[in-house]
Phi, psi and omega in degrees: 000130181272126170266148182280166178308320181297312182300308184311308181301316182299313181298326183289318177294327177294319175296317177299314180293321176302309183307305189292326176299316182303323184292328179283318184285332181298306182298329180300318179298318184280354185282348185233069176296153171298149191300148182260133172077184186295143177265117179274123175262159178303320182299325180295318183297319187272341172100005188294125182092000177201185176305136179212164184276117183273106182269358188299153176294168179214093184289147179199157173274114183280312176206151176215119181249161179233118187224159169273180184295342176269359178098006175269142183291146180219157174239355182210150186210163169275162186295124178088001181285153181283134183228138180242139182236099171277137188228135171241123174244130180245173179226097186274027179278170183274324177214339185281138166277132181266126185242151178059046176288130172256136173232135176243124172275124193253135175223126180055070183285001171270003179207170181281191185288066183239015183257005178092006177298147174228125180275122185259304181199177176208157162235145180205159171242193172068008177091358177296133180234125184247154181195164180279128182288153166268358186257177190240052167296131179306124176079352180283105182266320177224138181234132177240137184230173171078015180280148177234126183222112176296153177316130170081010185242170178228154174241163187238134168217139177246119176259133167259120180231164172257135188297152180300157178267352181265123182295149175131200177256124181256131180265132180237142180205200169218159169230121179265126188050050189299333176262013175058038178285340186247132172288122185229161178304314182229116180264007185264358186243035184256350190231050181291147166238116193227358181226163171218151181227122182260134180256000000 
């Protein structure tokens, strides 16, 4: 079958156009090779479904001392005597800062504020503000709120109290984040009781 010169010319142009298009298509297909090595997905990075690093804060009572007004360590006092309690609260979390931390100074945790404790004053850093509470949580004598403690750091609060008027042995401790407002790595180390005062 004989093709006219116009038909031959049209066929030649179509073949040439296809060849040029093929040269542009091939590199485009090669520009996106399959990924090499493991693909890291967002879930693998954050650890969902597997081990992960817990970066939450972990508050704890680092130190709590019992002193008379002259700074001497004591285990007994007279009724109404001034007793000073320097306290250090820490955050042993890995990365996260604990914000709006609450700390309660606790006395006689077996009953409400019926033993004659009196809150005199406080000094504090890290944003803590302390006051005598108006609520009736058992043993809560002084409440401090608004603290900020960065990971690996500590905060300091010093409570000045008047010793109870009720004779006997009085238990003193602290409650850190007592209402569990802060999600922590360890919630079991927030309520130690470590001191006693005999009147």
